[in-house]
PALO-369868 format. One record per atom (N, C-alpha, C): residue number from 0; atom name; x, y, z. Coordinates in Angstrom, 1 decimal. Layout:
BEGIN
{NUM CA {X Y Z}} ...
***
This chain:
BEGIN
{0 N {9.6 -6.4 -22.4}} {0 CA {8.4 -6.1 -22.5}} {0 C {7.8 -5.2 -23.4}} {1 N {6.6 -5.2 -24.1}} {1 CA {6.2 -4.4 -25.2}} {1 C {5.7 -2.9 -24.6}} {2 N {6.1 -2.1 -25.5}} {2 CA {5.9 -0.4 -24.6}} {2 C {4.1 -0.5 -24.5}} {3 N {4.4 0.3 -23.4}} {3 CA {3.2 0.6 -22.9}} {3 C {3.0 1.8 -22.4}} {4 N {2.0 2.8 -22.5}} {4 CA {1.4 3.8 -21.7}} {4 C {1.3 4.3 -20.4}} {5 N {2.2 4.6 -19.4}} {5 CA {2.2 4.6 -18.3}} {5 C {1.1 5.7 -17.9}} {6 N {0.0 5.4 -16.8}} {6 CA {-0.9 6.3 -16.3}} {6 C {0.0 7.3 -15.6}} {7 N {-0.3 8.5 -15.8}} {7 CA {0.4 9.9 -15.2}} {7 C {-0.1 9.7 -13.7}} {8 N {0.6 10.2 -12.9}} {8 CA {0.2 10.3 -11.6}} {8 C {1.0 9.9 -10.5}} {9 N {0.5 9.1 -9.4}} {9 CA {1.0 8.9 -8.1}} {9 C {1.3 7.6 -8.5}} {10 N {2.3 6.8 -7.7}} {10 CA {2.8 5.6 -7.7}} {10 C {1.3 4.8 -6.8}} {11 N {1.1 3.7 -7.6}} {11 CA {0.2 2.6 -6.7}} {11 C {0.5 2.5 -5.3}} {12 N {1.8 2.3 -4.8}} {12 CA {2.0 2.5 -3.5}} {12 C {1.5 3.5 -2.7}} {13 N {1.8 4.8 -3.3}} {13 CA {1.5 5.8 -2.7}} {13 C {-0.2 6.4 -2.8}} {14 N {-0.4 5.8 -3.7}} {14 CA {-2.3 5.6 -3.5}} {14 C {-3.0 4.7 -2.6}} {15 N {-2.6 3.4 -2.8}} {15 CA {-3.3 2.4 -1.9}} {15 C {-2.8 2.3 -0.7}} {16 N {-1.5 2.5 -0.3}} {16 CA {-0.8 1.9 1.0}} {16 C {0.3 3.0 1.3}} {17 N {-0.1 4.4 1.5}} {17 CA {0.9 5.4 1.7}} {17 C {1.7 5.0 3.4}} {18 N {0.9 4.5 4.3}} {18 CA {1.5 4.5 5.9}} {18 C {2.2 3.0 5.6}} {19 N {2.3 2.1 4.7}} {19 CA {2.6 0.9 4.8}} {19 C {4.4 0.9 5.1}} {20 N {4.9 0.3 6.0}} {20 CA {6.2 0.5 6.5}} {20 C {7.1 -1.0 5.9}} {21 N {6.6 -1.6 4.8}} {21 CA {6.9 -2.8 4.0}} {21 C {8.4 -2.5 3.8}} {22 N {9.5 -3.3 3.8}} {22 CA {10.9 -2.7 3.6}} {22 C {10.9 -2.8 1.9}} {23 N {10.3 -3.7 1.1}} {23 CA {10.3 -3.5 -0.5}} {23 C {9.7 -2.5 -0.8}} {24 N {8.6 -2.0 -0.5}} {24 CA {7.9 -1.4 -1.2}} {24 C {6.9 0.1 -0.3}} {25 N {7.3 -0.1 0.8}} {25 CA {6.5 0.7 1.7}} {25 C {6.9 2.1 1.7}} {26 N {6.0 3.2 1.5}} {26 CA {6.4 4.6 1.6}} {26 C {6.8 5.0 3.1}} {27 N {6.4 4.6 3.9}} {27 CA {6.4 4.8 5.2}} {27 C {7.9 4.2 5.8}} {28 N {8.4 3.7 5.1}} {28 CA {9.9 2.7 5.7}} {28 C {11.2 3.6 4.8}} {29 N {11.7 5.0 5.7}} {29 CA {12.5 5.5 4.9}} {29 C {14.1 4.8 4.7}} {30 N {14.3 3.6 5.3}} {30 CA {15.4 2.7 5.1}} {30 C {15.2 1.5 4.1}} {31 N {13.9 1.5 3.7}} {31 CA {13.5 0.6 2.5}} {31 C {14.0 0.4 1.4}} {32 N {13.6 -0.1 0.2}} {32 CA {13.6 -0.1 -1.0}} {32 C {12.8 0.9 -1.7}} {33 N {11.5 1.4 -1.0}} {33 CA {10.7 2.1 -1.5}} {33 C {10.3 2.0 -3.0}} {34 N {10.0 1.2 -3.4}} {34 CA {9.6 0.8 -5.1}} {34 C {8.4 1.6 -5.1}} {35 N {8.4 2.0 -6.5}} {35 CA {7.3 3.0 -7.1}} {35 C {6.6 2.2 -8.5}} {36 N {5.6 1.5 -8.4}} {36 CA {5.0 0.8 -9.6}} {36 C {4.0 1.8 -9.9}} {37 N {3.7 1.4 -11.3}} {37 CA {2.9 2.4 -12.1}} {37 C {1.7 1.8 -13.1}} {38 N {0.4 2.1 -12.9}} {38 CA {-0.3 1.2 -14.0}} {38 C {-0.1 2.1 -15.5}} {39 N {-0.1 1.0 -16.4}} {39 CA {0.0 1.4 -17.9}} {39 C {-1.4 0.9 -18.2}} {40 N {-1.7 1.5 -19.7}} {40 CA {-2.8 1.3 -20.4}} {40 C {-3.0 0.1 -20.7}} {41 N {-2.3 -0.7 -21.0}} {41 CA {-2.8 -2.2 -21.4}} {41 C {-3.0 -3.2 -20.1}} {42 N {-3.2 -2.9 -19.0}} {42 CA {-3.2 -3.7 -17.7}} {42 C {-1.9 -4.1 -17.3}} {43 N {-0.7 -3.5 -17.9}} {43 CA {0.5 -4.0 -17.1}} {43 C {1.0 -3.0 -16.2}} {44 N {1.4 -3.2 -15.0}} {44 CA {2.1 -2.5 -14.1}} {44 C {3.6 -2.4 -14.1}} {45 N {4.4 -1.5 -14.5}} {45 CA {5.8 -1.5 -14.4}} {45 C {6.3 -0.5 -13.3}} {46 N {7.9 -0.7 -13.3}} {46 CA {8.4 -0.5 -12.3}} {46 C {9.8 -0.2 -12.9}} {47 N {10.8 0.6 -12.3}} {47 CA {12.4 0.6 -12.4}} {47 C {12.6 0.8 -11.1}} {48 N {13.6 0.1 -10.9}} {48 CA {14.3 0.0 -9.6}} {48 C {16.0 -0.1 -10.0}} {49 N {16.7 0.8 -9.0}} {49 CA {18.0 1.2 -9.5}} {49 C {18.6 0.2 -8.0}} {50 N {19.5 -0.9 -8.1}} {50 CA {20.0 -1.6 -6.9}} {50 C {21.0 -0.3 -6.2}} {51 N {21.1 -1.2 -5.1}} {51 CA {22.1 0.0 -4.0}} {51 C {23.6 -1.0 -4.2}} {52 N {24.6 -0.6 -4.2}} {52 CA {25.7 -1.5 -4.3}} {52 C {25.8 -2.3 -3.0}} {53 N {25.0 -2.1 -1.7}} {53 CA {24.8 -3.1 -0.6}} {53 C {24.1 -4.6 -1.3}} {54 N {23.3 -4.4 -2.5}} {54 CA {22.2 -5.5 -2.8}} {54 C {23.4 -6.6 -3.6}} {55 N {24.4 -6.5 -3.5}} {55 CA {25.9 -7.1 -4.1}} {55 C {25.6 -8.7 -4.0}} {56 N {25.5 -9.5 -5.0}} {56 CA {25.4 -11.1 -4.4}} {56 C {26.6 -11.8 -4.2}} {57 N {27.5 -10.7 -4.1}} {57 CA {29.0 -11.2 -4.1}} {57 C {29.8 -11.5 -5.6}} {58 N {29.2 -11.5 -6.2}} {58 CA {29.9 -11.9 -7.5}} {58 C {29.7 -10.5 -8.5}} {59 N {29.1 -9.4 -7.9}} {59 CA {29.1 -8.3 -8.7}} {59 C {27.6 -8.1 -9.8}} {60 N {26.3 -8.8 -8.7}} {60 CA {25.5 -8.9 -9.5}} {60 C {24.3 -8.6 -8.5}} {61 N {22.9 -8.4 -9.1}} {61 CA {22.2 -7.9 -7.8}} {61 C {21.7 -9.5 -7.3}} {62 N {21.5 -9.1 -5.4}} {62 CA {21.3 -10.3 -5.0}} {62 C {20.0 -11.0 -5.1}} {63 N {19.5 -12.5 -5.1}} {63 CA {18.8 -12.8 -5.3}} {63 C {17.3 -12.3 -4.3}} {64 N {17.8 -12.4 -3.2}} {64 CA {16.6 -12.0 -2.5}} {64 C {16.0 -10.9 -2.7}} {65 N {16.9 -9.7 -3.1}} {65 CA {16.5 -8.7 -3.2}} {65 C {15.6 -8.4 -4.4}} {66 N {15.9 -9.7 -5.6}} {66 CA {15.1 -9.8 -6.6}} {66 C {13.9 -10.3 -6.2}} {67 N {13.7 -11.4 -5.5}} {67 CA {12.4 -12.1 -4.8}} {67 C {11.5 -11.0 -4.1}} {68 N {12.3 -9.9 -3.5}} {68 CA {11.5 -8.8 -2.7}} {68 C {10.9 -7.9 -3.6}} {69 N {11.5 -7.4 -4.8}} {69 CA {10.7 -6.8 -5.6}} {69 C {9.9 -7.4 -6.4}} {70 N {10.2 -8.7 -6.8}} {70 CA {9.0 -9.1 -7.6}} {70 C {7.8 -9.4 -6.6}} {71 N {8.0 -9.8 -5.4}} {71 CA {7.1 -9.7 -4.4}} {71 C {6.0 -8.5 -4.3}} {72 N {6.9 -7.2 -3.7}} {72 CA {6.1 -6.0 -4.1}} {72 C {5.7 -5.4 -5.0}} {73 N {6.2 -5.7 -6.1}} {73 CA {5.7 -5.1 -7.1}} {73 C {4.4 -5.7 -7.7}} {74 N {4.2 -7.1 -7.4}} {74 CA {3.0 -8.0 -7.7}} {74 C {2.2 -7.3 -6.6}} {75 N {2.6 -7.0 -5.4}} {75 CA {1.9 -6.6 -4.4}} {75 C {0.7 -4.9 -5.1}} {76 N {1.5 -4.2 -5.8}} {76 CA {1.0 -3.0 -6.6}} {76 C {0.1 -3.7 -7.5}} {77 N {0.4 -4.7 -8.4}} {77 CA {-0.4 -5.0 -9.0}} {77 C {-1.7 -5.7 -8.7}} {78 N {-1.7 -6.5 -7.7}} {78 CA {-3.0 -7.0 -7.1}} {78 C {-3.7 -6.0 -6.6}} {79 N {-3.1 -5.1 -5.8}} {79 CA {-3.9 -4.0 -5.1}} {79 C {-4.5 -3.0 -6.0}} {80 N {-3.8 -3.0 -7.0}} {80 CA {-4.7 -2.0 -8.1}} {80 C {-5.7 -2.6 -8.5}} {81 N {-5.6 -3.8 -9.0}} {81 CA {-6.5 -4.9 -9.5}} {81 C {-7.8 -5.0 -8.6}} {82 N {-7.4 -5.2 -7.2}} {82 CA {-8.4 -5.4 -6.1}} {82 C {-9.5 -4.1 -6.2}} {83 N {-9.0 -2.9 -6.2}} {83 CA {-9.4 -1.7 -6.0}} {83 C {-10.3 -1.0 -7.1}} {84 N {-9.4 -1.8 -8.8}} {84 CA {-10.6 -1.4 -9.5}} {84 C {-11.5 -2.2 -9.9}} {85 N {-11.8 -3.6 -8.8}} {85 CA {-12.9 -4.4 -9.1}} {85 C {-13.9 -4.3 -7.7}} {86 N {-13.4 -3.1 -6.9}} {86 CA {-14.3 -3.0 -5.9}} {86 C {-14.4 -3.9 -4.7}} {87 N {-13.0 -4.6 -4.3}} {87 CA {-12.4 -5.3 -3.3}} {87 C {-11.2 -4.5 -2.7}} {88 N {-11.8 -3.7 -1.8}} {88 CA {-10.8 -2.9 -1.1}} {88 C {-10.6 -3.6 0.1}} {89 N {-9.5 -3.5 1.1}} {89 CA {-9.2 -4.2 2.2}} {89 C {-10.3 -4.1 3.3}} {90 N {-10.6 -5.2 4.0}} {90 CA {-11.6 -5.9 4.6}} {90 C {-11.3 -4.9 5.9}} {91 N {-12.0 -4.8 6.7}} {91 CA {-12.1 -4.0 8.2}} {91 C {-10.9 -4.8 9.3}} {92 N {-10.0 -3.7 9.5}} {92 CA {-8.9 -4.4 10.1}} {92 C {-7.7 -4.6 9.3}} {93 N {-7.6 -5.0 8.0}} {93 CA {-6.8 -5.2 7.1}} {93 C {-5.8 -3.9 6.5}} {94 N {-4.7 -4.2 6.2}} {94 CA {-3.9 -2.9 5.6}} {94 C {-3.9 -3.1 3.9}} {95 N {-3.9 -4.1 3.6}} {95 CA {-4.0 -4.5 2.4}} {95 C {-5.5 -5.2 1.9}} {96 N {-5.7 -5.7 0.8}} {96 CA {-6.8 -6.6 0.5}} {96 C {-6.3 -8.1 0.3}} {97 N {-5.2 -8.3 -0.3}} {97 CA {-4.6 -9.4 -0.1}} {97 C {-3.0 -9.5 0.5}} {98 N {-3.0 -10.8 0.7}} {98 CA {-1.4 -10.8 1.4}} {98 C {-0.9 -11.8 0.4}} {99 N {0.9 -12.2 0.2}} {99 CA {1.4 -13.2 -0.2}} {99 C {1.1 -14.4 0.2}} {100 N {0.6 -15.4 -0.6}} {100 CA {0.3 -17.0 -0.1}} {100 C {1.4 -17.9 -0.6}} {101 N {2.1 -17.4 -1.7}} {101 CA {3.5 -17.9 -2.3}} {101 C {3.6 -17.3 -3.4}} {102 N {5.3 -17.6 -3.7}} {102 CA {6.2 -16.8 -4.7}} {102 C {7.0 -17.8 -5.3}} {103 N {7.0 -17.9 -6.5}} {103 CA {7.6 -18.9 -7.2}} {103 C {8.8 -18.3 -8.1}} {104 N {9.5 -18.2 -7.7}} {104 CA {10.8 -17.5 -8.4}} {104 C {11.9 -18.4 -9.3}} {105 N {11.8 -18.0 -10.5}} {105 CA {12.8 -18.4 -11.3}} {105 C {14.2 -17.5 -11.7}} {106 N {15.1 -17.7 -11.6}} {106 CA {16.0 -16.7 -11.7}} {106 C {16.8 -17.3 -13.2}} {107 N {17.1 -16.1 -14.4}} {107 CA {17.0 -16.8 -15.5}} {107 C {18.6 -16.2 -16.1}} {108 N {19.0 -15.5 -15.6}} {108 CA {20.2 -14.6 -15.9}} {108 C {20.6 -13.6 -14.9}} {109 N {21.9 -13.5 -14.8}} {109 CA {21.9 -12.2 -13.8}} {109 C {21.7 -11.0 -13.8}} {110 N {21.3 -10.3 -12.9}} {110 CA {20.6 -8.9 -13.1}} {110 C {22.0 -8.0 -12.8}} {111 N {21.8 -6.8 -13.0}} {111 CA {23.1 -6.0 -13.1}} {111 C {23.2 -5.0 -11.8}} {112 N {24.2 -5.1 -10.9}} {112 CA {23.8 -4.2 -9.6}} {112 C {24.0 -2.6 -9.9}} {113 N {25.0 -2.5 -11.2}} {113 CA {25.3 -0.6 -11.3}} {113 C {24.1 -0.2 -12.2}} {114 N {23.0 -0.8 -12.7}} {114 CA {22.0 -0.1 -13.7}} {114 C {20.8 -0.1 -13.0}} {115 N {19.8 0.4 -13.5}} {115 CA {18.2 0.4 -13.4}} {115 C {17.8 -0.9 -14.0}} {116 N {16.9 -1.5 -13.3}} {116 CA {16.2 -2.9 -14.0}} {116 C {14.8 -2.5 -14.2}} {117 N {14.0 -3.1 -14.9}} {117 CA {12.8 -2.6 -15.2}} {117 C {11.5 -4.2 -14.8}} {118 N {10.4 -3.7 -14.0}} {118 CA {9.6 -4.9 -13.4}} {118 C {8.5 -4.5 -14.5}} {119 N {7.8 -5.9 -14.9}} {119 CA {6.4 -5.9 -15.1}} {119 C {5.8 -6.5 -14.4}} {120 N {4.3 -6.4 -14.5}} {120 CA {3.2 -7.5 -13.6}} {120 C {2.1 -7.3 -14.6}} {121 N {1.6 -8.4 -14.5}} {121 CA {0.1 -8.7 -15.0}} {121 C {-0.8 -9.9 -14.1}} {122 N {-1.8 -9.2 -14.0}} {122 CA {-2.8 -10.4 -13.5}} {122 C {-3.6 -11.3 -14.1}} {123 N {-3.3 -12.4 -13.8}} {123 CA {-3.5 -13.7 -14.6}} {123 C {-4.9 -14.5 -14.5}} {124 N {-5.3 -14.2 -12.7}} {124 CA {-6.6 -14.7 -12.5}} {124 C {-7.0 -13.7 -11.3}} {125 N {-7.8 -13.9 -11.3}} {125 CA {-8.6 -12.8 -10.2}} {125 C {-10.0 -13.5 -9.9}} {126 N {-10.5 -13.4 -8.4}} {126 CA {-11.2 -13.4 -7.7}} {126 C {-11.1 -12.9 -6.5}} {127 N {-12.2 -12.6 -5.4}} {127 CA {-12.3 -12.0 -4.5}} {127 C {-11.2 -13.2 -3.1}} {128 N {-11.5 -14.2 -3.6}} {128 CA {-10.8 -15.1 -2.7}} {128 C {-9.4 -15.0 -2.9}} {129 N {-8.8 -15.0 -4.3}} {129 CA {-7.5 -15.2 -4.3}} {129 C {-7.2 -14.3 -5.7}} {130 N {-5.8 -13.9 -5.9}} {130 CA {-5.1 -13.4 -7.4}} {130 C {-4.1 -14.2 -7.6}} {131 N {-3.8 -14.1 -9.0}} {131 CA {-2.5 -15.0 -9.3}} {131 C {-2.0 -13.6 -10.1}} {132 N {-0.7 -13.6 -10.5}} {132 CA {-0.1 -12.5 -10.9}} {132 C {1.6 -13.0 -11.6}} {133 N {1.6 -12.4 -12.8}} {133 CA {2.9 -12.9 -13.6}} {133 C {3.6 -12.0 -13.1}} {134 N {4.8 -11.8 -12.7}} {134 CA {5.9 -10.7 -12.4}} {134 C {7.1 -10.9 -12.8}} {135 N {8.0 -10.1 -13.4}} {135 CA {9.2 -10.3 -13.8}} {135 C {10.2 -9.3 -14.0}} {136 N {11.4 -9.2 -14.3}} {136 CA {12.3 -8.6 -14.2}} {136 C {13.3 -8.6 -15.7}} {137 N {13.4 -7.3 -16.2}} {137 CA {14.0 -7.1 -17.4}} {137 C {15.2 -6.3 -17.2}} {138 N {16.2 -6.4 -17.9}} {138 CA {17.4 -5.5 -18.4}} {138 C {18.0 -5.8 -19.4}} {139 N {18.4 -4.6 -20.3}} {139 CA {18.9 -4.9 -21.3}} {139 C {18.2 -5.6 -22.6}} {140 N {16.9 -5.6 -22.6}} {140 CA {16.0 -6.3 -23.7}} {140 C {15.8 -7.8 -23.1}} {141 N {16.7 -8.2 -21.8}} {141 CA {16.1 -9.7 -21.4}} {141 C {15.7 -9.7 -20.3}} {142 N {14.8 -10.8 -19.9}} {142 CA {14.0 -11.3 -19.0}} {142 C {15.4 -11.5 -17.9}} {143 N {15.4 -11.6 -17.0}} {143 CA {16.4 -11.8 -15.9}} {143 C {15.6 -12.8 -14.9}} {144 N {14.5 -12.7 -14.5}} {144 CA {14.0 -13.6 -13.4}} {144 C {12.4 -13.3 -13.9}} {145 N {11.3 -14.3 -13.6}} {145 CA {10.1 -14.3 -13.3}} {145 C {9.9 -15.1 -12.5}} {146 N {8.7 -14.7 -11.7}} {146 CA {7.8 -15.0 -10.8}} {146 C {6.2 -15.4 -10.9}} {147 N {5.5 -16.6 -10.4}} {147 CA {4.1 -16.6 -10.1}} {147 C {3.9 -16.0 -8.8}} {148 N {3.2 -15.1 -8.5}} {148 CA {2.4 -14.6 -7.3}} {148 C {1.3 -15.0 -6.8}} {149 N {0.8 -16.2 -5.7}} {149 CA {0.0 -15.9 -5.5}} {149 C {-0.7 -15.1 -4.3}} {150 N {-2.0 -14.3 -4.2}} {150 CA {-2.1 -13.5 -3.3}} {150 C {-3.8 -14.5 -3.1}} {151 N {-3.7 -14.3 -1.5}} {151 CA {-5.0 -14.7 -0.9}} {151 C {-5.5 -13.6 0.0}} {152 N {-6.9 -13.4 0.1}} {152 CA {-7.8 -12.4 0.5}} {152 C {-6.9 -12.5 2.1}} {153 N {-6.8 -11.2 2.5}} {153 CA {-6.5 -10.8 4.0}} {153 C {-8.0 -10.6 4.5}} {154 N {-8.1 -11.8 5.5}} {154 CA {-9.4 -11.6 6.5}} {154 C {-8.6 -11.6 8.1}} {155 N {-8.6 -10.5 8.2}} {155 CA {-8.1 -10.1 9.8}} {155 C {-9.1 -11.4 10.8}} {156 N {-8.5 -11.7 11.9}} {156 CA {-9.2 -12.7 12.6}} {156 C {-9.0 -11.7 14.1}} 
***
């Protein structure tokens, strides 16, 4: 990931959905992962996440399900931030402007269990109907996993 200047202030999760009880990124879930993502100056969204010992994949590395969860939730922060920047807030009755419609994860290398990983996300396509984000995990200067996230406009019924 190239160096970025992170915008100071509140995490995107705390700014846009402070009452969300999501396991991965919900500020209102005391037992969740509580991922915190921040907007950078170049359109990048970044986060750092320190795994817990319970996130072991059985071989001493970070579990793939936890990786998928933080990729999904980090892309949620990027998509929600982009939606608000474009004037597309949640529709009446929706907690978020978009919901995950697909997450295509690729595991490239093991990720450590005992050190913080860095997450990056960038919006690659945006319309009011759907957004696509590229999101990835890095550690020790190498990409560990990557995903393409598809998000659709949440239209409560």
